[in-house]
Each structure stands twice: as C-alpha cells, then as structure tokens.
VEXMIVEX-289511 format. One record per residue: residue number from 1; z, y, x of N, C-alpha, C, O, CB in turn. Coordinates in nm, 2 decimals. Glycine has a CB too. Layout:
% residues N
seq/n_Z/n_Y/n_X/ca_Z/ca_Y/ca_X/c_Z/c_Y/c_X/o_Z/o_Y/o_X/cb_Z/cb_Y/cb_X
NUM/Z/Y/X/Z/Y/X/Z/Y/X/Z/Y/X/Z/Y/X
...
***
This chain:
% residues 159
seq/n_Z/n_Y/n_X/ca_Z/ca_Y/ca_X/c_Z/c_Y/c_X/o_Z/o_Y/o_X/cb_Z/cb_Y/cb_X
1/-4.55/-0.38/-3.25/-4.49/-0.42/-3.14/-4.45/-0.37/-3.04/-4.36/-0.44/-3.00/-4.53/-0.47/-3.11
2/-4.47/-0.27/-2.98/-4.44/-0.18/-2.87/-4.28/-0.12/-2.86/-4.22/-0.09/-2.76/-4.54/-0.07/-2.88
3/-4.24/-0.11/-3.01/-4.11/-0.05/-3.05/-4.04/-0.16/-3.01/-3.96/-0.16/-2.91/-4.09/0.01/-3.21
4/-4.05/-0.30/-3.10/-4.00/-0.40/-3.07/-3.97/-0.45/-2.94/-3.86/-0.49/-2.92/-4.06/-0.47/-3.12
5/-4.05/-0.46/-2.85/-4.01/-0.50/-2.71/-3.91/-0.41/-2.63/-3.82/-0.45/-2.55/-4.14/-0.52/-2.62
6/-3.94/-0.28/-2.65/-3.88/-0.16/-2.61/-3.70/-0.18/-2.69/-3.61/-0.14/-2.61/-4.00/-0.03/-2.66
7/-3.68/-0.20/-2.79/-3.55/-0.25/-2.82/-3.47/-0.36/-2.72/-3.36/-0.36/-2.66/-3.57/-0.30/-2.96
8/-3.54/-0.43/-2.73/-3.51/-0.58/-2.67/-3.47/-0.56/-2.54/-3.36/-0.59/-2.50/-3.63/-0.69/-2.66
9/-3.58/-0.49/-2.45/-3.55/-0.47/-2.32/-3.46/-0.37/-2.27/-3.43/-0.37/-2.15/-3.66/-0.44/-2.27
10/-3.40/-0.27/-2.36/-3.27/-0.19/-2.32/-3.15/-0.29/-2.36/-3.04/-0.27/-2.31/-3.26/-0.04/-2.41
11/-3.16/-0.40/-2.45/-3.04/-0.44/-2.49/-2.98/-0.53/-2.33/-2.86/-0.50/-2.32/-3.06/-0.54/-2.63
12/-3.03/-0.59/-2.24/-2.98/-0.62/-2.15/-2.93/-0.53/-2.03/-2.86/-0.57/-1.94/-3.03/-0.69/-2.13
13/-3.00/-0.40/-2.05/-2.93/-0.30/-1.98/-2.82/-0.24/-2.02/-2.75/-0.17/-1.94/-3.00/-0.21/-1.95
14/-2.78/-0.25/-2.18/-2.68/-0.20/-2.25/-2.56/-0.30/-2.23/-2.45/-0.27/-2.27/-2.72/-0.18/-2.39
15/-2.57/-0.40/-2.19/-2.47/-0.54/-2.17/-2.43/-0.51/-2.04/-2.31/-0.52/-2.03/-2.55/-0.70/-2.19
16/-2.49/-0.49/-1.95/-2.47/-0.45/-1.79/-2.38/-0.38/-1.78/-2.28/-0.39/-1.72/-2.58/-0.39/-1.71
17/-2.44/-0.25/-1.85/-2.34/-0.10/-1.87/-2.21/-0.13/-1.93/-2.11/-0.10/-1.86/-2.39/0.02/-1.99
18/-2.20/-0.18/-2.02/-2.07/-0.21/-2.08/-1.99/-0.29/-2.01/-1.86/-0.27/-2.00/-2.08/-0.27/-2.20
19/-2.04/-0.37/-1.97/-1.96/-0.46/-1.85/-1.93/-0.41/-1.73/-1.84/-0.46/-1.66/-2.03/-0.57/-1.81
20/-1.99/-0.32/-1.70/-1.94/-0.22/-1.60/-1.84/-0.16/-1.67/-1.73/-0.21/-1.67/-2.03/-0.13/-1.55
21/-1.86/-0.06/-1.72/-1.79/0.01/-1.78/-1.59/-0.07/-1.85/-1.48/-0.02/-1.85/-1.93/0.05/-1.90
22/-1.65/-0.18/-1.89/-1.51/-0.27/-1.94/-1.45/-0.33/-1.76/-1.32/-0.35/-1.74/-1.59/-0.45/-2.08
23/-1.51/-0.34/-1.68/-1.47/-0.36/-1.56/-1.41/-0.26/-1.46/-1.32/-0.31/-1.38/-1.57/-0.41/-1.51
24/-1.43/-0.14/-1.46/-1.40/-0.02/-1.41/-1.25/0.03/-1.46/-1.15/0.07/-1.39/-1.52/0.08/-1.47
25/-1.26/0.01/-1.59/-1.13/0.06/-1.68/-1.03/-0.04/-1.68/-0.94/0.00/-1.75/-1.15/0.09/-1.82
26/-1.01/-0.18/-1.61/-0.94/-0.26/-1.59/-0.91/-0.22/-1.45/-0.79/-0.23/-1.42/-1.00/-0.39/-1.62
27/-0.99/-0.18/-1.36/-0.93/-0.14/-1.23/-0.84/-0.06/-1.23/-0.74/-0.08/-1.15/-1.00/-0.08/-1.16
28/-0.85/0.04/-1.32/-0.74/0.17/-1.29/-0.65/0.17/-1.42/-0.58/0.27/-1.45/-0.83/0.35/-1.28
29/-0.64/0.04/-1.51/-0.52/0.06/-1.56/-0.42/-0.03/-1.47/-0.45/-0.14/-1.42/-0.53/0.01/-1.72
30/-0.31/0.05/-1.45/-0.21/-0.08/-1.36/-0.15/-0.13/-1.46/-0.13/-0.07/-1.57/-0.09/-0.03/-1.23
31/-0.09/-0.26/-1.42/-0.02/-0.34/-1.53/0.13/-0.30/-1.49/0.18/-0.30/-1.37/-0.06/-0.51/-1.53
32/0.21/-0.25/-1.62/0.35/-0.23/-1.59/0.45/-0.38/-1.54/0.43/-0.50/-1.56/0.40/-0.15/-1.73
33/0.54/-0.32/-1.48/0.64/-0.42/-1.37/0.76/-0.40/-1.37/0.79/-0.29/-1.39/0.63/-0.40/-1.23
34/0.85/-0.47/-1.37/1.00/-0.41/-1.36/1.08/-0.46/-1.23/1.20/-0.47/-1.21/1.08/-0.45/-1.51
35/0.97/-0.48/-1.15/0.98/-0.51/-1.00/0.90/-0.60/-0.92/0.83/-0.69/-0.96/1.10/-0.55/-0.99
36/0.90/-0.57/-0.81/0.79/-0.64/-0.71/0.87/-0.66/-0.60/0.98/-0.60/-0.57/0.65/-0.54/-0.67
37/0.79/-0.79/-0.49/0.78/-0.75/-0.37/0.68/-0.73/-0.31/0.59/-0.81/-0.32/0.82/-0.81/-0.31
38/0.66/-0.61/-0.21/0.55/-0.55/-0.16/0.52/-0.58/-0.03/0.62/-0.58/0.04/0.57/-0.41/-0.17
39/0.39/-0.63/0.04/0.37/-0.64/0.19/0.31/-0.51/0.19/0.26/-0.44/0.10/0.28/-0.77/0.26
40/0.33/-0.49/0.35/0.27/-0.35/0.39/0.22/-0.37/0.51/0.32/-0.39/0.57/0.35/-0.22/0.40
41/0.14/-0.38/0.57/0.09/-0.38/0.71/0.13/-0.25/0.80/0.12/-0.13/0.77/-0.07/-0.40/0.69
42/0.17/-0.31/0.91/0.17/-0.18/0.97/0.16/-0.20/1.15/0.20/-0.31/1.20/0.32/-0.10/0.90
43/0.12/-0.09/1.23/0.12/-0.09/1.34/0.21/-0.04/1.46/0.19/0.08/1.48/0.04/-0.05/1.33
44/0.28/-0.09/1.52/0.37/0.03/1.64/0.25/0.04/1.75/0.28/0.13/1.82/0.55/-0.06/1.74
45/0.15/-0.01/1.77/0.05/0.02/1.86/-0.07/-0.08/1.84/-0.06/-0.20/1.79/0.11/0.01/1.99
46/-0.18/-0.02/1.88/-0.32/-0.09/1.88/-0.37/-0.08/2.02/-0.33/-0.01/2.12/-0.42/-0.02/1.76
47/-0.48/-0.17/2.03/-0.52/-0.14/2.20/-0.68/-0.09/2.18/-0.77/-0.11/2.10/-0.52/-0.32/2.31
48/-0.67/-0.03/2.30/-0.82/0.03/2.30/-0.88/0.02/2.44/-0.80/0.01/2.54/-0.82/0.19/2.26
49/-0.99/0.00/2.45/-1.07/0.01/2.57/-1.11/-0.10/2.61/-1.09/-0.19/2.54/-1.02/0.06/2.66
50/-1.18/-0.12/2.72/-1.20/-0.28/2.73/-1.11/-0.34/2.81/-1.12/-0.46/2.84/-1.34/-0.33/2.78
51/-0.99/-0.27/2.88/-0.90/-0.34/2.92/-0.78/-0.39/2.85/-0.69/-0.45/2.90/-0.87/-0.29/3.01
52/-0.79/-0.34/2.70/-0.70/-0.33/2.60/-0.60/-0.33/2.62/-0.52/-0.42/2.62/-0.70/-0.40/2.54
53/-0.59/-0.17/2.66/-0.44/-0.07/2.66/-0.43/-0.03/2.54/-0.51/0.01/2.45/-0.43/0.07/2.76
54/-0.27/-0.03/2.53/-0.21/-0.01/2.39/-0.19/0.13/2.39/-0.16/0.20/2.49/-0.07/-0.09/2.36
55/-0.20/0.17/2.25/-0.19/0.31/2.24/-0.06/0.31/2.12/-0.08/0.30/2.00/-0.34/0.38/2.20
56/0.05/0.34/2.18/0.18/0.35/2.07/0.16/0.41/1.95/0.08/0.51/1.95/0.29/0.42/2.11
57/0.21/0.40/1.85/0.17/0.46/1.69/0.30/0.49/1.64/0.38/0.40/1.64/0.08/0.35/1.57
58/0.33/0.64/1.58/0.42/0.61/1.49/0.39/0.55/1.39/0.28/0.51/1.36/0.47/0.68/1.47
59/0.50/0.53/1.32/0.46/0.46/1.14/0.52/0.56/1.08/0.60/0.62/1.15/0.52/0.29/1.07
60/0.51/0.61/0.95/0.55/0.67/0.84/0.57/0.56/0.72/0.45/0.52/0.71/0.45/0.79/0.82
61/0.63/0.51/0.64/0.65/0.42/0.58/0.63/0.49/0.44/0.74/0.50/0.40/0.77/0.37/0.63
62/0.53/0.53/0.33/0.56/0.62/0.22/0.57/0.54/0.10/0.49/0.46/0.07/0.45/0.72/0.19
63/0.71/0.57/0.01/0.70/0.48/-0.12/0.68/0.59/-0.22/0.73/0.70/-0.22/0.85/0.39/-0.15
64/0.61/0.56/-0.30/0.57/0.72/-0.43/0.63/0.65/-0.58/0.57/0.54/-0.61/0.32/0.77/-0.45
65/0.71/0.68/-0.66/0.72/0.63/-0.79/0.62/0.70/-0.86/0.65/0.82/-0.88/0.84/0.64/-0.84
66/0.48/0.63/-0.91/0.42/0.67/-0.98/0.44/0.66/-1.13/0.35/0.68/-1.21/0.34/0.64/-0.93
67/0.55/0.64/-1.17/0.60/0.66/-1.31/0.61/0.79/-1.35/0.63/0.85/-1.25/0.72/0.61/-1.34
68/0.61/0.87/-1.44/0.63/1.00/-1.51/0.75/0.98/-1.59/0.82/1.08/-1.60/0.51/1.05/-1.59
69/0.79/0.89/-1.63/0.93/0.90/-1.71/1.04/0.82/-1.64/1.15/0.88/-1.64/0.92/0.85/-1.86
70/1.04/0.71/-1.57/1.15/0.62/-1.54/1.17/0.61/-1.38/1.07/0.58/-1.32/1.13/0.49/-1.60
71/1.28/0.62/-1.32/1.28/0.59/-1.20/1.28/0.41/-1.14/1.27/0.31/-1.21/1.41/0.67/-1.17
72/1.29/0.42/-0.99/1.29/0.28/-0.99/1.37/0.26/-0.86/1.38/0.34/-0.77/1.12/0.20/-1.00
73/1.44/0.13/-0.87/1.54/0.14/-0.74/1.52/0.03/-0.63/1.53/-0.09/-0.64/1.70/0.11/-0.78
74/1.47/0.12/-0.51/1.48/0.02/-0.39/1.58/-0.08/-0.36/1.69/-0.05/-0.37/1.48/0.09/-0.29
75/1.55/-0.20/-0.32/1.68/-0.31/-0.31/1.67/-0.34/-0.14/1.76/-0.36/-0.06/1.65/-0.47/-0.42
76/1.52/-0.35/-0.12/1.54/-0.37/0.04/1.41/-0.29/0.14/1.31/-0.24/0.08/1.54/-0.57/0.06
77/1.41/-0.28/0.25/1.30/-0.23/0.29/1.33/-0.23/0.46/1.40/-0.16/0.54/1.27/-0.08/0.20
78/1.22/-0.38/0.47/1.27/-0.44/0.60/1.14/-0.44/0.66/1.03/-0.45/0.60/1.34/-0.60/0.60
79/1.16/-0.42/0.81/1.05/-0.44/0.90/1.05/-0.51/1.00/1.14/-0.50/1.08/1.01/-0.36/0.95
80/0.95/-0.60/1.01/0.92/-0.71/1.10/0.83/-0.68/1.21/0.77/-0.57/1.23/0.86/-0.81/1.03
81/0.82/-0.79/1.31/0.73/-0.76/1.42/0.64/-0.83/1.39/0.65/-0.89/1.28/0.76/-0.77/1.56
82/0.51/-0.86/1.48/0.41/-0.97/1.46/0.42/-1.11/1.43/0.34/-1.18/1.37/0.34/-0.98/1.55
83/0.57/-1.16/1.48/0.55/-1.29/1.51/0.67/-1.30/1.35/0.72/-1.41/1.31/0.59/-1.37/1.71
84/0.68/-1.21/1.30/0.73/-1.22/1.16/0.89/-1.25/1.17/0.96/-1.30/1.08/0.64/-1.35/1.07
85/0.93/-1.19/1.30/1.08/-1.19/1.30/1.17/-1.05/1.24/1.10/-0.96/1.29/1.12/-1.23/1.45
86/1.25/-1.01/1.19/1.31/-0.91/1.14/1.35/-0.83/1.25/1.43/-0.86/1.34/1.40/-0.94/1.06
87/1.31/-0.72/1.22/1.34/-0.61/1.32/1.45/-0.50/1.28/1.54/-0.46/1.35/1.21/-0.54/1.35
88/1.43/-0.45/1.15/1.50/-0.37/1.12/1.55/-0.40/0.97/1.47/-0.47/0.90/1.44/-0.26/1.14
89/1.66/-0.35/0.92/1.67/-0.37/0.76/1.73/-0.20/0.76/1.84/-0.15/0.79/1.81/-0.54/0.70
90/1.59/-0.13/0.69/1.61/0.03/0.67/1.76/0.05/0.56/1.84/0.15/0.58/1.44/0.11/0.58
91/1.78/-0.03/0.47/1.86/0.00/0.35/2.00/-0.05/0.34/2.01/-0.16/0.29/1.80/-0.06/0.24
92/2.11/0.00/0.37/2.24/-0.04/0.38/2.29/-0.06/0.23/2.38/-0.14/0.19/2.33/0.06/0.45
93/2.20/0.03/0.13/2.25/0.02/0.00/2.14/0.05/-0.07/2.05/0.12/-0.02/2.36/0.11/-0.04
94/2.12/0.00/-0.21/2.02/0.03/-0.28/1.99/0.18/-0.32/2.08/0.25/-0.35/2.04/-0.04/-0.38
95/1.83/0.24/-0.30/1.81/0.36/-0.33/1.75/0.38/-0.47/1.68/0.29/-0.52/1.73/0.41/-0.24
96/1.78/0.50/-0.54/1.70/0.50/-0.67/1.57/0.65/-0.64/1.59/0.77/-0.60/1.84/0.53/-0.84
97/1.48/0.59/-0.67/1.38/0.71/-0.69/1.32/0.78/-0.80/1.27/0.70/-0.88/1.28/0.67/-0.65
98/1.31/0.87/-0.81/1.30/0.94/-0.98/1.16/0.92/-0.98/1.08/0.85/-0.92/1.35/1.12/-1.01
99/1.16/1.01/-1.11/1.00/0.96/-1.15/0.94/1.07/-1.10/0.99/1.18/-1.11/0.96/0.94/-1.32
100/0.80/1.04/-1.03/0.71/1.12/-0.94/0.76/1.17/-0.79/0.71/1.25/-0.71/0.68/1.24/-1.03
101/0.89/1.09/-0.78/0.96/1.13/-0.63/0.89/1.05/-0.56/0.80/0.97/-0.60/1.13/1.10/-0.60
102/0.96/1.06/-0.38/0.90/0.97/-0.32/1.01/0.95/-0.20/1.10/1.04/-0.20/0.76/1.00/-0.28
103/1.02/0.86/-0.11/1.12/0.84/0.00/1.04/0.78/0.14/0.95/0.70/0.12/1.23/0.73/-0.05
104/1.08/0.81/0.24/1.00/0.79/0.35/1.06/0.69/0.42/1.17/0.66/0.38/0.98/0.92/0.43
105/1.01/0.63/0.55/1.13/0.55/0.62/1.04/0.60/0.76/0.95/0.67/0.73/1.15/0.35/0.58
106/1.06/0.58/0.88/0.98/0.60/1.00/1.03/0.51/1.12/1.15/0.49/1.15/0.98/0.74/1.05
107/0.93/0.46/1.17/0.92/0.42/1.29/0.86/0.50/1.41/0.74/0.54/1.42/0.86/0.32/1.27
108/0.96/0.54/1.52/0.94/0.64/1.60/0.80/0.59/1.70/0.80/0.48/1.75/1.10/0.68/1.67
109/0.71/0.68/1.73/0.63/0.63/1.86/0.68/0.53/1.97/0.65/0.41/1.99/0.59/0.75/1.94
110/0.75/0.59/2.02/0.80/0.54/2.15/0.89/0.35/2.11/0.92/0.25/2.18/0.94/0.70/2.22
111/0.91/0.37/2.01/0.93/0.23/1.96/0.83/0.10/1.91/0.80/0.08/1.79/0.99/0.25/1.87
112/0.80/0.05/2.00/0.65/-0.09/2.00/0.74/-0.21/1.98/0.68/-0.31/2.01/0.54/-0.13/2.18
113/0.86/-0.21/1.93/0.92/-0.35/1.88/0.83/-0.45/1.76/0.84/-0.57/1.77/1.08/-0.32/1.81
114/0.76/-0.39/1.68/0.70/-0.43/1.60/0.54/-0.50/1.66/0.50/-0.61/1.62/0.71/-0.31/1.52
115/0.49/-0.43/1.74/0.33/-0.51/1.77/0.27/-0.45/1.69/0.29/-0.36/1.60/0.31/-0.68/1.74
116/0.15/-0.51/1.74/0.03/-0.46/1.65/0.00/-0.51/1.51/-0.08/-0.46/1.43/-0.09/-0.50/1.71
117/0.08/-0.62/1.49/0.09/-0.71/1.37/0.24/-0.66/1.28/0.28/-0.73/1.19/0.08/-0.88/1.44
118/0.27/-0.60/1.30/0.41/-0.54/1.21/0.36/-0.51/1.09/0.25/-0.48/1.05/0.49/-0.39/1.26
119/0.50/-0.54/1.00/0.49/-0.55/0.86/0.62/-0.49/0.79/0.73/-0.50/0.84/0.45/-0.70/0.82
120/0.61/-0.44/0.68/0.72/-0.38/0.57/0.72/-0.51/0.47/0.62/-0.58/0.45/0.67/-0.20/0.48
121/0.83/-0.52/0.42/0.86/-0.60/0.29/0.95/-0.49/0.21/1.04/-0.42/0.26/0.95/-0.77/0.32
122/0.89/-0.49/0.11/0.98/-0.37/0.03/0.99/-0.48/-0.10/0.91/-0.56/-0.13/0.89/-0.20/-0.01
123/1.11/-0.45/-0.15/1.19/-0.49/-0.29/1.22/-0.40/-0.37/1.31/-0.32/-0.32/1.31/-0.55/-0.27
124/1.18/-0.37/-0.53/1.22/-0.27/-0.58/1.24/-0.31/-0.74/1.14/-0.37/-0.79/1.13/-0.16/-0.54
125/1.31/-0.28/-0.80/1.34/-0.30/-0.95/1.32/-0.16/-1.04/1.33/-0.04/-1.00/1.48/-0.35/-0.97
126/1.30/-0.23/-1.16/1.34/-0.11/-1.27/1.41/-0.16/-1.35/1.43/-0.29/-1.34/1.25/-0.04/-1.35
127/1.48/-0.08/-1.47/1.54/-0.14/-1.60/1.46/-0.17/-1.70/1.49/-0.26/-1.78/1.63/-0.05/-1.64
128/1.32/-0.09/-1.73/1.23/-0.15/-1.81/1.07/-0.10/-1.72/1.06/-0.02/-1.62/1.24/-0.09/-1.98
129/0.99/-0.18/-1.78/0.84/-0.21/-1.71/0.81/-0.09/-1.70/0.83/0.00/-1.79/0.73/-0.30/-1.78
130/0.74/-0.06/-1.57/0.69/0.11/-1.52/0.59/0.06/-1.45/0.57/-0.05/-1.41/0.79/0.22/-1.42
131/0.51/0.21/-1.41/0.36/0.19/-1.35/0.40/0.14/-1.19/0.47/0.23/-1.13/0.25/0.37/-1.35
132/0.38/0.04/-1.10/0.40/0.05/-0.99/0.39/0.15/-0.90/0.32/0.25/-0.90/0.36/-0.03/-0.97
133/0.49/0.10/-0.79/0.46/0.26/-0.74/0.36/0.22/-0.61/0.34/0.10/-0.57/0.63/0.37/-0.69
134/0.32/0.31/-0.57/0.23/0.34/-0.44/0.31/0.31/-0.31/0.39/0.39/-0.27/0.18/0.50/-0.44
135/0.28/0.20/-0.23/0.34/0.21/-0.08/0.23/0.19/0.04/0.13/0.12/0.05/0.46/0.08/-0.07
136/0.28/0.28/0.10/0.14/0.28/0.23/0.26/0.32/0.34/0.37/0.36/0.34/-0.03/0.44/0.22
137/0.16/0.28/0.46/0.21/0.28/0.57/0.10/0.38/0.67/-0.01/0.34/0.70/0.24/0.14/0.61
138/0.18/0.52/0.71/0.05/0.61/0.76/0.10/0.60/0.95/0.21/0.63/1.00/0.06/0.83/0.66
139/0.00/0.56/1.00/-0.01/0.54/1.16/-0.04/0.63/1.23/-0.16/0.65/1.21/-0.08/0.45/1.21
140/0.00/0.71/1.32/-0.07/0.83/1.43/-0.01/0.80/1.57/0.10/0.75/1.60/-0.02/1.00/1.39
141/-0.10/0.83/1.64/-0.08/0.80/1.80/-0.16/0.90/1.82/-0.24/0.95/1.75/-0.12/0.64/1.87
142/-0.12/0.95/1.99/-0.16/1.04/2.07/-0.11/0.97/2.21/-0.01/0.91/2.24/-0.10/1.19/2.04
143/-0.27/1.02/2.32/-0.22/0.98/2.43/-0.33/1.06/2.49/-0.44/1.05/2.45/-0.19/0.82/2.45
144/-0.29/1.13/2.59/-0.42/1.21/2.67/-0.50/1.30/2.55/-0.44/1.37/2.47/-0.54/1.08/2.74
145/-0.61/1.28/2.56/-0.72/1.33/2.44/-0.73/1.21/2.34/-0.81/1.24/2.25/-0.89/1.36/2.50
146/-0.69/1.12/2.33/-0.69/1.04/2.25/-0.60/1.09/2.13/-0.48/1.12/2.12/-0.66/0.92/2.33
147/-0.70/1.07/2.04/-0.59/1.10/1.89/-0.64/1.01/1.80/-0.76/1.00/1.78/-0.59/1.27/1.80
148/-0.52/0.92/1.70/-0.57/0.85/1.61/-0.52/0.82/1.49/-0.42/0.75/1.52/-0.60/0.76/1.64
149/-0.52/0.83/1.40/-0.43/0.84/1.28/-0.53/0.72/1.15/-0.65/0.72/1.14/-0.41/1.04/1.22
150/-0.46/0.66/1.08/-0.47/0.58/0.98/-0.37/0.54/0.88/-0.25/0.55/0.89/-0.53/0.50/1.03
151/-0.43/0.48/0.77/-0.33/0.42/0.70/-0.33/0.29/0.64/-0.43/0.22/0.69/-0.31/0.51/0.60
152/-0.26/0.22/0.55/-0.28/0.09/0.51/-0.21/0.09/0.37/-0.15/0.19/0.35/-0.23/-0.01/0.60
153/-0.22/-0.01/0.27/-0.14/-0.01/0.18/-0.11/-0.12/0.14/-0.17/-0.22/0.17/-0.18/0.05/0.10
154/0.04/-0.12/0.05/0.09/-0.24/0.03/0.03/-0.33/-0.06/-0.03/-0.28/-0.16/0.21/-0.23/0.00
155/0.04/-0.45/-0.05/0.02/-0.53/-0.17/0.11/-0.63/-0.22/0.21/-0.66/-0.16/-0.07/-0.59/-0.15
156/0.08/-0.68/-0.35/0.22/-0.73/-0.41/0.25/-0.90/-0.35/0.16/-0.98/-0.37/0.19/-0.74/-0.61
157/0.34/-0.94/-0.28/0.33/-1.11/-0.26/0.44/-1.16/-0.37/0.51/-1.09/-0.44/0.37/-1.17/-0.08
158/0.45/-1.27/-0.36/0.52/-1.37/-0.43/0.64/-1.41/-0.31/0.63/-1.41/-0.19/0.41/-1.50/-0.47
159/0.76/-1.44/-0.39/0.89/-1.47/-0.28/0.87/-1.67/-0.30/0.94/-1.74/-0.24/1.10/-1.38/-0.37
***
C-alpha cells in the first residue's frame, strides 16, 4: 500500500516539472519572422533628487541580427519625443545587416530633444523568415560624481 501511495504522490510533481520544462523551452524559442515594427524605450534625460533635476543621457540604439545565415534590411529607424512627435529619421535609405552583425545609432548626451519618454520605432524586413533581431537602447550619463547607465529592450508592435 505504501508503494502505491508513493507512486501516485510523485505523479503531480512530474506533471508540474513537465509543464515548467515545456513553458521554459517556449520562452527560449524565438518565432521566425519576415519583418517587424519594434518600439524601443529611450531616455534623453532622467530626473534625480528631490527637486527633479534632469540628468542628460547619451543614447546608443543597438540593432543586432541574431540570425546565423541570413541578412535583414532596416527600412526605418525613427526617434520620437515624449509627446510622440518625430524628432529624427536616422535612415536616408535602407541598410542591410548581415548574419550576426549589428548596427548602432547615437543620440548625443547634449541632445535633450527626446525628453524622458523618448522612443525609437524600427522597421525591418527579410527575404525569408529569420530569427528576430535584438534591439536595445543603452543610456549613459555623468554629471559631477553622479554616473548612471541602464538599457531597455524593444518590443514588437502592430501598425
């Protein structure tokens, strides 16, 4: 009787372990795509202290092709301010990013036109379904002895 109880008590644990494993593998398997529109949060400045003093930040937008065999084409890299107004179009023409290659775009530290709620909208395409690229904004700022750095990652949006 003890063996039967033991066998049935491990069944729920086994079901839980299998469910977790299936869920974890789905988190790491990227869905292939032939293109996306991606929103990346950025900050040309943040506020600090009790008087909400702005700290200006430089922003590096990093776009990385994670596909090992196929290129992707950037068709738009646009920078918007806190109110959603277009500040800058970075591309005059499309740019091809090769397999495992990357491209970067810079907003200088003294350019506070984007504000604390700035963002990028990036559009890309590929000739065949590929691994989606990784898109991150890296913000760095220094003022006197205050130094800060952080990053934000892009999310796919629908047009």
